[in-house]
C-alpha positions as a Markdown table, in Angstrom:
| # | Residue | x | y | z |
|---|---|---|---|---|
| 1 | Unk | 20.2 | 47.9 | -32.8 |
| 2 | Unk | 22.2 | 49.4 | -30.2 |
| 3 | Unk | 20.5 | 47.4 | -27.4 |
| 4 | Unk | 21.6 | 44.4 | -29.9 |
| 5 | Unk | 25.1 | 45.7 | -30.0 |
| 6 | Unk | 25.3 | 46.0 | -26.3 |
| 7 | Unk | 24.2 | 42.6 | -25.4 |
| 8 | Unk | 26.8 | 41.3 | -28.0 |
| 9 | Unk | 29.7 | 43.2 | -26.9 |
| 10 | Unk | 30.0 | 45.2 | -29.6 |
| 11 | Unk | 30.3 | 48.9 | -30.2 |
| 12 | Unk | 26.9 | 50.4 | -29.6 |
| 13 | Unk | 26.9 | 53.0 | -32.3 |
| 14 | Unk | 23.6 | 51.8 | -34.1 |
| 15 | Unk | 25.5 | 51.3 | -37.5 |
| 16 | Unk | 25.2 | 47.8 | -38.9 |
| 17 | Unk | 29.3 | 47.1 | -39.7 |
| 18 | Unk | 31.0 | 44.2 | -40.3 |
| 19 | Unk | 31.0 | 43.1 | -36.6 |
| 20 | Unk | 27.3 | 43.7 | -36.2 |
| 21 | Unk | 26.5 | 42.2 | -39.7 |
| 22 | Unk | 28.4 | 38.9 | -38.5 |
| 23 | Unk | 26.7 | 39.1 | -34.9 |
| 24 | Unk | 23.3 | 39.2 | -36.6 |
| 25 | Unk | 23.7 | 36.6 | -39.8 |
| 26 | Unk | 27.0 | 34.6 | -38.5 |
| 27 | Unk | 28.5 | 35.1 | -41.9 |
| 28 | Unk | 32.0 | 36.4 | -41.5 |
| 29 | Unk | 33.5 | 38.6 | -44.2 |
| 30 | Unk | 35.8 | 36.4 | -46.2 |
| 31 | Unk | 39.5 | 37.2 | -47.3 |
| 32 | Unk | 39.6 | 38.8 | -50.7 |
| 33 | Unk | 42.4 | 36.7 | -51.8 |
| 34 | Unk | 45.1 | 39.7 | -52.1 |
| 35 | Unk | 46.4 | 42.3 | -49.7 |
| 36 | Unk | 44.9 | 45.7 | -49.2 |
| 37 | Unk | 47.2 | 48.3 | -48.7 |
| 38 | Unk | 47.8 | 52.0 | -48.6 |
| 39 | Unk | 46.5 | 53.6 | -52.0 |
| 40 | Unk | 43.7 | 50.8 | -52.5 |
| 41 | Unk | 40.0 | 51.8 | -53.1 |
| 42 | Unk | 36.7 | 49.8 | -52.6 |
| 43 | Unk | 34.5 | 47.7 | -50.6 |
| 44 | Unk | 37.2 | 45.7 | -49.0 |
| 45 | Unk | 38.8 | 49.1 | -47.6 |
| 46 | Unk | 35.4 | 50.1 | -46.3 |
| 47 | Unk | 35.3 | 46.9 | -44.3 |
| 48 | Unk | 38.4 | 47.3 | -43.0 |
| 49 | Unk | 37.9 | 51.0 | -42.0 |
| 50 | Unk | 34.2 | 49.8 | -40.3 |
| 51 | Unk | 36.0 | 47.0 | -38.3 |
| 52 | Unk | 38.7 | 49.1 | -37.3 |
| 53 | Unk | 36.4 | 51.5 | -35.7 |
| 54 | Unk | 34.7 | 48.5 | -34.2 |
| 55 | Unk | 38.0 | 47.9 | -32.7 |
| 56 | Unk | 38.1 | 51.4 | -31.2 |
| 57 | Unk | 39.2 | 53.5 | -34.1 |
| 58 | Unk | 37.8 | 56.7 | -35.2 |
| 59 | Unk | 38.5 | 56.6 | -38.8 |
| 60 | Unk | 36.6 | 58.2 | -41.8 |
| 61 | Unk | 34.7 | 55.4 | -43.6 |
| 62 | Unk | 35.2 | 56.3 | -47.1 |
| 63 | Unk | 36.8 | 53.3 | -49.0 |
| 64 | Unk | 40.1 | 54.8 | -49.5 |
| 65 | Unk | 43.2 | 53.4 | -47.7 |
| 66 | Unk | 44.9 | 56.4 | -46.9 |
| 67 | Unk | 47.6 | 57.6 | -44.2 |
| 68 | Unk | 45.1 | 57.3 | -41.5 |
| 69 | Unk | 43.7 | 53.8 | -42.3 |
| 70 | Unk | 47.4 | 52.8 | -42.4 |
| 71 | Unk | 48.1 | 54.3 | -38.9 |
| 72 | Unk | 45.3 | 52.4 | -37.5 |
| 73 | Unk | 46.1 | 49.0 | -39.1 |
| 74 | Unk | 49.3 | 49.2 | -37.7 |
| 75 | Unk | 47.8 | 50.1 | -34.4 |
| 76 | Unk | 45.8 | 47.0 | -34.5 |
| 77 | Unk | 48.5 | 44.9 | -35.6 |
| 78 | Unk | 50.8 | 46.1 | -33.0 |
| 79 | Unk | 48.0 | 45.4 | -30.4 |
| 80 | Unk | 47.4 | 41.9 | -31.6 |
| 81 | Unk | 51.1 | 41.1 | -32.1 |
| 82 | Unk | 51.0 | 40.6 | -35.9 |
| 83 | Unk | 53.5 | 42.1 | -38.5 |
| 84 | Unk | 53.3 | 45.7 | -38.1 |
| 85 | Unk | 53.6 | 46.7 | -41.7 |
| 86 | Unk | 50.4 | 48.6 | -42.3 |
| 87 | Unk | 49.2 | 46.0 | -44.9 |
| 88 | Unk | 46.3 | 43.8 | -44.4 |
| 89 | Unk | 47.0 | 40.5 | -45.6 |
| 90 | Unk | 45.5 | 37.1 | -44.8 |
| 91 | Unk | 46.7 | 36.9 | -41.0 |
| 92 | Unk | 45.9 | 40.4 | -40.3 |
| 93 | Unk | 42.4 | 40.2 | -42.2 |
| 94 | Unk | 41.5 | 37.0 | -40.1 |
| 95 | Unk | 42.4 | 38.4 | -36.9 |
| 96 | Unk | 40.8 | 41.7 | -37.5 |
| 97 | Unk | 37.4 | 40.0 | -38.5 |
| 98 | Unk | 37.4 | 37.2 | -36.3 |
| 99 | Unk | 38.5 | 38.7 | -33.0 |
| 100 | Unk | 36.1 | 39.9 | -29.8 |
| 101 | Unk | 36.8 | 42.4 | -27.6 |
């Protein structure tokens, strides 16, 4: 898996997170239709956390949108010239799940 990730310019951690899944199956993670923010829990948060880690973060993937996840979302938003509010709406989701380093 690490070799596959290396040749696709993905984080080479051997974990099949959102980016690796997309590269393997060419199926993007669709926007869930609502914002995801601090206090939220669930699979959408898990996908966000994994993708933030793919983008260079180092947060715990636990499905809980806490302060550390919010801080990494803001960091990502600033880096990609998005509104820096710590909330993952459609625009932040699309950039997070469709950009390549």
